[in-house]
BANU-106906 format. One record per residue (C-alpha): y, z, x; residue number from 1; residue in three letters. Coordinates in steps of 0.02 Angstrom, whole numbers. Layout:
// residues N
<pt v="Y" w="Z" u="X" pos="NUM" code="ALA"/>
...
// end
This chain:
// residues 263
<pt v="6413" w="7385" u="2809" pos="1" code="UNK"/>
<pt v="6252" w="7340" u="2717" pos="2" code="UNK"/>
<pt v="6343" w="7197" u="2628" pos="3" code="UNK"/>
<pt v="6408" w="7127" u="2794" pos="4" code="UNK"/>
<pt v="6231" w="7129" u="2864" pos="5" code="UNK"/>
<pt v="6167" w="7036" u="2710" pos="6" code="UNK"/>
<pt v="6305" w="6906" u="2724" pos="7" code="UNK"/>
<pt v="6268" w="6883" u="2909" pos="8" code="UNK"/>
<pt v="6081" w="6858" u="2879" pos="9" code="UNK"/>
<pt v="6114" w="6739" u="2734" pos="10" code="UNK"/>
<pt v="6233" w="6637" u="2841" pos="11" code="UNK"/>
<pt v="6110" w="6632" u="2984" pos="12" code="UNK"/>
<pt v="5972" w="6571" u="2869" pos="13" code="UNK"/>
<pt v="6086" w="6434" u="2800" pos="14" code="UNK"/>
<pt v="6128" w="6376" u="2976" pos="15" code="UNK"/>
<pt v="5943" w="6369" u="3022" pos="16" code="UNK"/>
<pt v="5905" w="6269" u="2864" pos="17" code="UNK"/>
<pt v="6048" w="6148" u="2898" pos="18" code="UNK"/>
<pt v="5996" w="6122" u="3079" pos="19" code="UNK"/>
<pt v="5814" w="6097" u="3025" pos="20" code="UNK"/>
<pt v="5871" w="5970" u="2896" pos="21" code="UNK"/>
<pt v="5970" w="5872" u="3024" pos="22" code="UNK"/>
<pt v="5823" w="5876" u="3143" pos="23" code="UNK"/>
<pt v="5704" w="5813" u="3009" pos="24" code="UNK"/>
<pt v="5827" w="5677" u="2959" pos="25" code="UNK"/>
<pt v="5843" w="5623" u="3140" pos="26" code="UNK"/>
<pt v="5654" w="5619" u="3161" pos="27" code="UNK"/>
<pt v="5635" w="5519" u="3000" pos="28" code="UNK"/>
<pt v="5764" w="5392" u="3059" pos="29" code="UNK"/>
<pt v="5670" w="5375" u="3223" pos="30" code="UNK"/>
<pt v="5507" w="5347" u="3130" pos="31" code="UNK"/>
<pt v="5590" w="5218" u="3018" pos="32" code="UNK"/>
<pt v="5667" w="5131" u="3167" pos="33" code="UNK"/>
<pt v="5497" w="5125" u="3250" pos="34" code="UNK"/>
<pt v="5419" w="5050" u="3095" pos="35" code="UNK"/>
<pt v="5556" w="4920" u="3080" pos="36" code="UNK"/>
<pt v="5536" w="4871" u="3263" pos="37" code="UNK"/>
<pt v="5350" w="4846" u="3236" pos="38" code="UNK"/>
<pt v="5376" w="4744" u="3079" pos="39" code="UNK"/>
<pt v="5444" w="4590" u="3167" pos="40" code="UNK"/>
<pt v="5339" w="4436" u="3140" pos="41" code="UNK"/>
<pt v="5365" w="4310" u="3280" pos="42" code="UNK"/>
<pt v="5336" w="4131" u="3222" pos="43" code="UNK"/>
<pt v="5327" w="3985" u="3344" pos="44" code="UNK"/>
<pt v="5315" w="3798" u="3316" pos="45" code="UNK"/>
<pt v="5397" w="3627" u="3333" pos="46" code="UNK"/>
<pt v="5574" w="3589" u="3278" pos="47" code="UNK"/>
<pt v="5530" w="3479" u="3128" pos="48" code="UNK"/>
<pt v="5490" w="3618" u="3002" pos="49" code="UNK"/>
<pt v="5625" w="3735" u="3071" pos="50" code="UNK"/>
<pt v="5744" w="3712" u="2923" pos="51" code="UNK"/>
<pt v="5630" w="3776" u="2784" pos="52" code="UNK"/>
<pt v="5547" w="3904" u="2899" pos="53" code="UNK"/>
<pt v="5713" w="3985" u="2943" pos="54" code="UNK"/>
<pt v="5775" w="3984" u="2765" pos="55" code="UNK"/>
<pt v="5616" w="4064" u="2699" pos="56" code="UNK"/>
<pt v="5612" w="4191" u="2840" pos="57" code="UNK"/>
<pt v="5784" w="4252" u="2783" pos="58" code="UNK"/>
<pt v="5729" w="4260" u="2601" pos="59" code="UNK"/>
<pt v="5570" w="4352" u="2649" pos="60" code="UNK"/>
<pt v="5669" w="4482" u="2744" pos="61" code="UNK"/>
<pt v="5785" w="4511" u="2596" pos="62" code="UNK"/>
<pt v="5637" w="4535" u="2479" pos="63" code="UNK"/>
<pt v="5522" w="4638" u="2591" pos="64" code="UNK"/>
<pt v="5628" w="4711" u="2732" pos="65" code="UNK"/>
<pt v="5511" w="4631" u="2859" pos="66" code="UNK"/>
<pt v="5597" w="4532" u="2996" pos="67" code="UNK"/>
<pt v="5530" w="4359" u="3035" pos="68" code="UNK"/>
<pt v="5591" w="4281" u="3198" pos="69" code="UNK"/>
<pt v="5569" w="4091" u="3201" pos="70" code="UNK"/>
<pt v="5570" w="4008" u="3373" pos="71" code="UNK"/>
<pt v="5558" w="3819" u="3367" pos="72" code="UNK"/>
<pt v="5569" w="3668" u="3481" pos="73" code="UNK"/>
<pt v="5460" w="3579" u="3609" pos="74" code="UNK"/>
<pt v="5309" w="3685" u="3653" pos="75" code="UNK"/>
<pt v="5353" w="3692" u="3837" pos="76" code="UNK"/>
<pt v="5509" w="3792" u="3797" pos="77" code="UNK"/>
<pt v="5421" w="3935" u="3707" pos="78" code="UNK"/>
<pt v="5237" w="3938" u="3752" pos="79" code="UNK"/>
<pt v="5251" w="4070" u="3891" pos="80" code="UNK"/>
<pt v="5338" w="4192" u="3774" pos="81" code="UNK"/>
<pt v="5223" w="4148" u="3630" pos="82" code="UNK"/>
<pt v="5072" w="4197" u="3734" pos="83" code="UNK"/>
<pt v="5148" w="4372" u="3744" pos="84" code="UNK"/>
<pt v="5210" w="4406" u="3568" pos="85" code="UNK"/>
<pt v="5168" w="4266" u="3444" pos="86" code="UNK"/>
<pt v="5104" w="4319" u="3274" pos="87" code="UNK"/>
<pt v="5105" w="4147" u="3191" pos="88" code="UNK"/>
<pt v="5095" w="3969" u="3256" pos="89" code="UNK"/>
<pt v="5134" w="3820" u="3145" pos="90" code="UNK"/>
<pt v="5116" w="3634" u="3176" pos="91" code="UNK"/>
<pt v="5214" w="3478" u="3132" pos="92" code="UNK"/>
<pt v="5050" w="3395" u="3081" pos="93" code="UNK"/>
<pt v="4867" w="3442" u="3070" pos="94" code="UNK"/>
<pt v="4822" w="3353" u="3231" pos="95" code="UNK"/>
<pt v="4967" w="3439" u="3319" pos="96" code="UNK"/>
<pt v="4900" w="3614" u="3284" pos="97" code="UNK"/>
<pt v="4724" w="3555" u="3328" pos="98" code="UNK"/>
<pt v="4791" w="3491" u="3494" pos="99" code="UNK"/>
<pt v="4875" w="3661" u="3523" pos="100" code="UNK"/>
<pt v="4709" w="3748" u="3493" pos="101" code="UNK"/>
<pt v="4622" w="3635" u="3620" pos="102" code="UNK"/>
<pt v="4755" w="3669" u="3751" pos="103" code="UNK"/>
<pt v="4759" w="3857" u="3720" pos="104" code="UNK"/>
<pt v="4581" w="3906" u="3670" pos="105" code="UNK"/>
<pt v="4565" w="4074" u="3583" pos="106" code="UNK"/>
<pt v="4751" w="4095" u="3552" pos="107" code="UNK"/>
<pt v="4738" w="4052" u="3367" pos="108" code="UNK"/>
<pt v="4624" w="4137" u="3241" pos="109" code="UNK"/>
<pt v="4548" w="3981" u="3162" pos="110" code="UNK"/>
<pt v="4490" w="4078" u="3009" pos="111" code="UNK"/>
<pt v="4672" w="4105" u="2959" pos="112" code="UNK"/>
<pt v="4721" w="3922" u="2972" pos="113" code="UNK"/>
<pt v="4813" w="3869" u="2813" pos="114" code="UNK"/>
<pt v="4888" w="3704" u="2755" pos="115" code="UNK"/>
<pt v="5061" w="3715" u="2677" pos="116" code="UNK"/>
<pt v="5139" w="3552" u="2615" pos="117" code="UNK"/>
<pt v="5131" w="3369" u="2666" pos="118" code="UNK"/>
<pt v="5283" w="3267" u="2717" pos="119" code="UNK"/>
<pt v="5305" w="3079" u="2714" pos="120" code="UNK"/>
<pt v="5355" w="2960" u="2850" pos="121" code="UNK"/>
<pt v="5514" w="2858" u="2831" pos="122" code="UNK"/>
<pt v="5640" w="2761" u="2935" pos="123" code="UNK"/>
<pt v="5800" w="2840" u="3000" pos="124" code="UNK"/>
<pt v="5941" w="2716" u="3025" pos="125" code="UNK"/>
<pt v="6123" w="2725" u="3075" pos="126" code="UNK"/>
<pt v="6250" w="2786" u="2947" pos="127" code="UNK"/>
<pt v="6292" w="2642" u="2832" pos="128" code="UNK"/>
<pt v="6134" w="2550" u="2888" pos="129" code="UNK"/>
<pt v="6228" w="2413" u="2983" pos="130" code="UNK"/>
<pt v="6068" w="2314" u="3021" pos="131" code="UNK"/>
<pt v="6021" w="2320" u="2834" pos="132" code="UNK"/>
<pt v="5848" w="2388" u="2871" pos="133" code="UNK"/>
<pt v="5753" w="2408" u="2707" pos="134" code="UNK"/>
<pt v="5570" w="2396" u="2758" pos="135" code="UNK"/>
<pt v="5445" w="2395" u="2900" pos="136" code="UNK"/>
<pt v="5458" w="2206" u="2904" pos="137" code="UNK"/>
<pt v="5643" w="2222" u="2947" pos="138" code="UNK"/>
<pt v="5597" w="2321" u="3103" pos="139" code="UNK"/>
<pt v="5516" w="2165" u="3176" pos="140" code="UNK"/>
<pt v="5678" w="2064" u="3170" pos="141" code="UNK"/>
<pt v="5760" w="2005" u="3330" pos="142" code="UNK"/>
<pt v="5888" w="2127" u="3400" pos="143" code="UNK"/>
<pt v="5822" w="2283" u="3313" pos="144" code="UNK"/>
<pt v="5798" w="2427" u="3436" pos="145" code="UNK"/>
<pt v="5676" w="2565" u="3389" pos="146" code="UNK"/>
<pt v="5651" w="2741" u="3456" pos="147" code="UNK"/>
<pt v="5468" w="2795" u="3465" pos="148" code="UNK"/>
<pt v="5410" w="2976" u="3476" pos="149" code="UNK"/>
<pt v="5240" w="2967" u="3558" pos="150" code="UNK"/>
<pt v="5192" w="3147" u="3518" pos="151" code="UNK"/>
<pt v="5264" w="3297" u="3423" pos="152" code="UNK"/>
<pt v="5164" w="3262" u="3265" pos="153" code="UNK"/>
<pt v="5215" w="3078" u="3265" pos="154" code="UNK"/>
<pt v="5082" w="3010" u="3382" pos="155" code="UNK"/>
<pt v="5024" w="2844" u="3311" pos="156" code="UNK"/>
<pt v="5131" w="2864" u="3155" pos="157" code="UNK"/>
<pt v="5216" w="2695" u="3164" pos="158" code="UNK"/>
<pt v="5053" w="2608" u="3212" pos="159" code="UNK"/>
<pt v="4963" w="2679" u="3060" pos="160" code="UNK"/>
<pt v="5103" w="2614" u="2949" pos="161" code="UNK"/>
<pt v="5120" w="2445" u="3034" pos="162" code="UNK"/>
<pt v="4933" w="2414" u="3045" pos="163" code="UNK"/>
<pt v="4917" w="2404" u="2857" pos="164" code="UNK"/>
<pt v="5036" w="2256" u="2853" pos="165" code="UNK"/>
<pt v="4991" w="2166" u="3014" pos="166" code="UNK"/>
<pt v="5156" w="2216" u="3096" pos="167" code="UNK"/>
<pt v="5094" w="2308" u="3250" pos="168" code="UNK"/>
<pt v="5142" w="2174" u="3375" pos="169" code="UNK"/>
<pt v="5314" w="2142" u="3299" pos="170" code="UNK"/>
<pt v="5364" w="2326" u="3293" pos="171" code="UNK"/>
<pt v="5291" w="2362" u="3465" pos="172" code="UNK"/>
<pt v="5398" w="2222" u="3536" pos="173" code="UNK"/>
<pt v="5556" w="2306" u="3468" pos="174" code="UNK"/>
<pt v="5523" w="2482" u="3534" pos="175" code="UNK"/>
<pt v="5666" w="2511" u="3654" pos="176" code="UNK"/>
<pt v="5618" w="2685" u="3713" pos="177" code="UNK"/>
<pt v="5469" w="2802" u="3695" pos="178" code="UNK"/>
<pt v="5486" w="2990" u="3714" pos="179" code="UNK"/>
<pt v="5371" w="3140" u="3695" pos="180" code="UNK"/>
<pt v="5472" w="3250" u="3576" pos="181" code="UNK"/>
<pt v="5590" w="3238" u="3428" pos="182" code="UNK"/>
<pt v="5719" w="3336" u="3529" pos="183" code="UNK"/>
<pt v="5722" w="3195" u="3657" pos="184" code="UNK"/>
<pt v="5735" w="3064" u="3518" pos="185" code="UNK"/>
<pt v="5885" w="3156" u="3445" pos="186" code="UNK"/>
<pt v="5970" w="3160" u="3615" pos="187" code="UNK"/>
<pt v="5948" w="2972" u="3634" pos="188" code="UNK"/>
<pt v="6004" w="2940" u="3455" pos="189" code="UNK"/>
<pt v="6164" w="3040" u="3476" pos="190" code="UNK"/>
<pt v="6203" w="2977" u="3651" pos="191" code="UNK"/>
<pt v="6178" w="2790" u="3625" pos="192" code="UNK"/>
<pt v="6220" w="2693" u="3467" pos="193" code="UNK"/>
<pt v="6117" w="2543" u="3524" pos="194" code="UNK"/>
<pt v="5963" w="2620" u="3443" pos="195" code="UNK"/>
<pt v="5948" w="2559" u="3264" pos="196" code="UNK"/>
<pt v="5794" w="2645" u="3192" pos="197" code="UNK"/>
<pt v="5670" w="2786" u="3214" pos="198" code="UNK"/>
<pt v="5506" w="2790" u="3118" pos="199" code="UNK"/>
<pt v="5481" w="2975" u="3089" pos="200" code="UNK"/>
<pt v="5467" w="3102" u="2947" pos="201" code="UNK"/>
<pt v="5590" w="3094" u="2803" pos="202" code="UNK"/>
<pt v="5624" w="3278" u="2835" pos="203" code="UNK"/>
<pt v="5719" w="3241" u="2996" pos="204" code="UNK"/>
<pt v="5854" w="3156" u="2893" pos="205" code="UNK"/>
<pt v="5895" w="3323" u="2812" pos="206" code="UNK"/>
<pt v="5925" w="3397" u="2985" pos="207" code="UNK"/>
<pt v="6028" w="3244" u="3039" pos="208" code="UNK"/>
<pt v="6127" w="3200" u="2884" pos="209" code="UNK"/>
<pt v="6286" w="3166" u="2984" pos="210" code="UNK"/>
<pt v="6199" w="3047" u="3103" pos="211" code="UNK"/>
<pt v="6073" w="2955" u="2994" pos="212" code="UNK"/>
<pt v="6034" w="2870" u="2830" pos="213" code="UNK"/>
<pt v="5857" w="2872" u="2763" pos="214" code="UNK"/>
<pt v="5754" w="2721" u="2714" pos="215" code="UNK"/>
<pt v="5605" w="2779" u="2610" pos="216" code="UNK"/>
<pt v="5444" w="2681" u="2594" pos="217" code="UNK"/>
<pt v="5378" w="2633" u="2421" pos="218" code="UNK"/>
<pt v="5256" w="2765" u="2360" pos="219" code="UNK"/>
<pt v="5107" w="2649" u="2385" pos="220" code="UNK"/>
<pt v="5155" w="2625" u="2568" pos="221" code="UNK"/>
<pt v="5195" w="2806" u="2611" pos="222" code="UNK"/>
<pt v="5097" w="2898" u="2744" pos="223" code="UNK"/>
<pt v="5087" w="3088" u="2739" pos="224" code="UNK"/>
<pt v="5043" w="3218" u="2869" pos="225" code="UNK"/>
<pt v="5017" w="3403" u="2845" pos="226" code="UNK"/>
<pt v="5103" w="3565" u="2896" pos="227" code="UNK"/>
<pt v="4972" w="3690" u="2956" pos="228" code="UNK"/>
<pt v="5004" w="3872" u="2997" pos="229" code="UNK"/>
<pt v="4892" w="4005" u="3074" pos="230" code="UNK"/>
<pt v="4895" w="4187" u="3134" pos="231" code="UNK"/>
<pt v="4864" w="4216" u="3319" pos="232" code="UNK"/>
<pt v="4712" w="4312" u="3380" pos="233" code="UNK"/>
<pt v="4820" w="4439" u="3474" pos="234" code="UNK"/>
<pt v="4947" w="4474" u="3337" pos="235" code="UNK"/>
<pt v="4999" w="4657" u="3318" pos="236" code="UNK"/>
<pt v="5066" w="4618" u="3144" pos="237" code="UNK"/>
<pt v="4921" w="4534" u="3057" pos="238" code="UNK"/>
<pt v="4956" w="4615" u="2888" pos="239" code="UNK"/>
<pt v="5140" w="4563" u="2889" pos="240" code="UNK"/>
<pt v="5095" w="4391" u="2955" pos="241" code="UNK"/>
<pt v="4971" w="4363" u="2814" pos="242" code="UNK"/>
<pt v="5102" w="4423" u="2691" pos="243" code="UNK"/>
<pt v="5228" w="4296" u="2758" pos="244" code="UNK"/>
<pt v="5103" w="4153" u="2749" pos="245" code="UNK"/>
<pt v="5061" w="4199" u="2570" pos="246" code="UNK"/>
<pt v="5247" w="4197" u="2535" pos="247" code="UNK"/>
<pt v="5261" w="4022" u="2608" pos="248" code="UNK"/>
<pt v="5129" w="3964" u="2483" pos="249" code="UNK"/>
<pt v="5225" w="4021" u="2328" pos="250" code="UNK"/>
<pt v="5303" w="3894" u="2211" pos="251" code="UNK"/>
<pt v="5479" w="3953" u="2253" pos="252" code="UNK"/>
<pt v="5443" w="3924" u="2438" pos="253" code="UNK"/>
<pt v="5371" w="3753" u="2398" pos="254" code="UNK"/>
<pt v="5536" w="3709" u="2317" pos="255" code="UNK"/>
<pt v="5628" w="3755" u="2477" pos="256" code="UNK"/>
<pt v="5513" w="3640" u="2577" pos="257" code="UNK"/>
<pt v="5545" w="3501" u="2451" pos="258" code="UNK"/>
<pt v="5732" w="3524" u="2474" pos="259" code="UNK"/>
<pt v="5705" w="3491" u="2660" pos="260" code="UNK"/>
<pt v="5605" w="3331" u="2631" pos="261" code="UNK"/>
<pt v="5426" w="3387" u="2600" pos="262" code="UNK"/>
<pt v="5321" w="3326" u="2454" pos="263" code="UNK"/>
// end
């Protein structure tokens, strides 16, 4: 009788311990899930740097367990959401991020502004380069039709290049269409083969390898613009955001940017 009582009490204690263990495990999983949900760094910016940003976000997650969500494209498509949850904003050029700061005062913490890597301008042409475009001078030839992006980090890009060689008038004469964003330029490029050239960043060729060839400028003629990044003032993940930006500045990350057309 005494033995049965002992067995019963022992069994009861074991059941209590097991149930307590399950409860603790469940609570721990909930805590972990909560932490993981908080550790999502939302990154917003233009489409140009999307390639390396996405690739490095995936690598960063594998190495740290911190999720980085990259949302890219024309600002109008993401600005409303970014005002609610953005942790990081990056630009396609220094002036582009400065313009963002002027339009949305107080949204960016200027003290965290960091420059990543420069990228060079080049000329995108049709596959096979049927017009045999090899230089800026060739863009002034009769019959050459140029796409101009008058914004999105490319504002004044062709003029800065052409002005050095006295080619502003000739290139301006051959601009067939001007648009505000690279996304619009890509739509025109894919929809209508009459466009022969687009003066833009070399990096866009690596996103459009099936639709373009790249004509690079000689090193002495190249024009570079920067790639700035900054943490937002309202970020709930400042520590993780700073960690990601530091990761972007490592040599291994630099190599990824170089693969996508950065210097």
